[in-house]
C-alpha positions in Angstrom: 0.2 -0.2 -0.2 1.2 3.0 -0.7 2.1 6.5 1.4 -1.0 8.0 -0.2 -3.2 5.6 0.0 -2.2 4.5 3.6 -2.8 7.7 5.5 -5.7 8.4 3.1 -7.0 4.9 4.8 -6.1 6.0 8.5 -7.5 9.4 7.8 -11.1 7.6 6.8 -10.9 5.3 10.0 -10.5 8.1 12.4 -13.0 10.0 10.7 -15.6 7.6 10.8 -14.6 5.8 14.4 -15.5 9.7 15.8 -18.3 10.7 14.7 -20.1 7.3 15.8 -18.2 7.8 19.7 -19.8 11.4 19.3 -23.1 9.5 17.7 -22.9 6.9 20.9 -21.9 8.9 23.4 -24.1 11.8 23.1 -26.8 9.2 23.2 -26.3 7.2 25.7 -25.7 9.7 27.8 -29.0 11.3 27.1 -30.6 7.9 28.4 -29.0 8.3 31.7 -29.7 11.7 32.5 -33.6 10.9 31.2 -33.3 8.0 33.5 -32.0 10.7 36.1 -35.3 12.7 35.6 -37.6 10.1 37.8 -36.4 11.2 40.7 -37.2 14.4 40.7 -39.4 14.8 37.2 -41.5 12.3 37.5 -44.1 14.6 36.7 -42.7 16.4 33.8 -41.6 13.3 32.3 -45.5 11.2 32.5 -47.0 14.7 30.5 -46.1 12.1 28.0 -45.1 8.8 29.3 -45.3 7.3 26.1 -42.7 9.4 24.3 -39.9 9.3 27.1 -40.1 5.6 27.6 -39.3 4.9 24.2 -37.3 7.6 23.4 -34.9 6.2 26.8 -35.7 2.7 25.4 -34.4 3.4 22.3 -31.1 5.7 22.9 -30.1 2.3 24.9 -30.4 0.2 22.0 -29.0 1.9 19.7 -26.2 3.2 21.4 -25.4 -0.6 22.9 -25.7 -2.2 19.2 -23.7 0.9 17.7 -20.6 0.6 20.5 -21.7 -2.6 19.8 -20.6 -2.3 16.3 -17.3 -0.6 17.1 -16.0 -3.9 18.8 -17.3 -5.8 16.6 -14.9 -9.1 15.0 -17.1 -9.7 12.1 -14.1 -9.2 8.8 -16.0 -6.8 7.1 -17.1 -4.5 9.8 -14.6 -0.8 10.8 -13.6 -1.2 14.5 -11.9 0.8 16.9 -9.0 -3.0 16.3 -9.0 -2.8 12.9 -7.8 0.5 13.0 -5.4 -0.4 15.6 -3.9 -2.8 13.0 -4.0 -0.7 10.5 -1.7 2.0 12.5 0.1 -0.9 13.5 0.8 -2.3 9.8 1.5 1.0 8.8 3.1 3.0 11.7 6.3 3.4 9.3 3.9 5.5 6.3 2.1 6.9 9.4 4.2 8.1 11.5 7.6 10.0 11.4 10.6 7.6 12.1 11.8 10.0 15.1 8.6 8.6 16.8 8.7 5.2 16.1 9.1 3.8 19.2 6.6 5.9 21.7 4.2 4.4 18.5 5.3 0.8 19.4 5.2 1.2 22.9 1.8 3.0 22.4 1.0 0.4 19.6 2.1 -2.5 22.8 -0.4 -0.9 25.2 -3.2 -0.4 23.5 -3.3 -4.3 22.4 -2.8 -5.3 26.5 -6.3 -2.4 27.0 -8.3 -4.7 24.0 -7.3 -7.5 26.6 -7.9 -5.8 29.7 -11.4 -4.9 28.1 -12.3 -8.3 26.7 -15.0 -10.0 29.2 -17.0 -6.2 29.0 -17.2 -6.8 24.9 -17.8 -10.2 25.6 -20.5 -9.1 27.8 -22.1 -6.0 25.6 -21.9 -8.1 22.4 -24.0 -10.9 24.9 -26.3 -8.3 25.5 -26.7 -6.8 21.6 -26.9 -10.4 20.4 -29.5 -12.0 23.1 -32.3 -9.6 22.6 -31.2 -6.5 20.6 -30.3 -8.1 17.4 -32.0 -11.2 17.7 -35.4 -12.7 19.7 -33.7 -15.3 21.6 -36.2 -17.5 23.4 -34.7 -15.6 26.6 -37.1 -12.9 25.7 -40.1 -15.8 26.2 -39.0 -15.4 30.2 -41.9 -13.6 32.5 -39.5 -10.7 34.0 -36.7 -11.3 31.2 -34.3 -8.4 31.3 -31.5 -8.3 29.5 -29.1 -7.0 31.0 -29.2 -8.7 34.0 -26.1 -11.5 35.5 -24.1 -9.7 31.5 -21.4 -8.7 33.9 -21.4 -5.3 32.5 -22.7 -2.0 34.0 -22.4 2.0 33.1 -19.1 2.7 33.8 -18.2 -0.3 32.0 -20.1 1.3 28.7 -18.6 4.7 29.5 -15.1 3.1 29.5 -15.5 1.7 26.4 -16.5 4.6 25.0 -13.7 6.9 26.3 -11.1 4.0 25.1 -12.3 4.4 21.9 -11.6 8.5 22.3 -8.0 8.2 23.4 -7.4 5.3 21.3 -7.6 7.5 18.4 -6.0 10.3 20.1 -2.9 8.5 21.6 -1.4 8.6 17.4 -3.4 11.9 16.4 -0.9 13.4 18.1 1.4 12.1 16.0 0.0 12.1 12.6 -1.5 15.5 12.6 -0.4 17.1 16.2 -3.9 17.1 17.2 -6.8 15.3 19.8 -10.1 15.0 19.1 -13.5 15.2 21.7 -16.5 13.2 21.0 -18.0 15.4 23.7 -21.1 17.5 21.8 -21.9 20.5 23.2 -25.4 20.1 22.4 -26.7 16.7 23.7 -28.5 17.2 26.8 -30.7 19.6 25.4 -33.3 18.3 26.6 -33.4 20.2 29.4 -35.1 23.0 27.4 -37.8 21.0 26.8 -38.1 19.8 29.6 -37.9 23.5 31.4 -40.7 24.7 28.8 -43.0 22.0 30.5 -42.5 22.6 33.7 -42.9 25.8 33.5 -46.4 25.1 31.5 -47.2 22.7 33.8 -47.1 24.8 36.8 -49.2 27.4 34.8 
């Protein structure tokens, strides 16, 4: 693979993965935010319970499915591991010669982190495969909870999202002297809508 094509693919990986991570982070944090409103604003959410209930479910399911895809092992999908593999296989074409030692160390460290996350990644895939992407027979059980016993919680999902962001930034600083944020500034703009509903309810 020549220099121009290699770097173009590297940048395409970065752009796609960063956009996906921003989308996932926004959906997941909005889901958490709405769930937290059940404590003090349940009466406001109950103005339109179907809308808010379905919205919460849609946000959680979509964020879970999309995050799982970024950690997938399918050969046909764009994943964070494939980005790292591309970096590893083409580091001499992507990065300056002086940076090669630190890049080698970083690749080794990131591969180790993938290993450390393997249990959580497998749990995330199990949630996706048993209930979100497919209708397994377990869904016929009374009181079925897709998350029960799956060994993955909110902090784990946030950690997987953050790892994706950090992974890309680990190499962006050397390839283009840049750092990227996946935090969307308007992801909690639902607060304005809730305030309007709150104000109207008091009238």
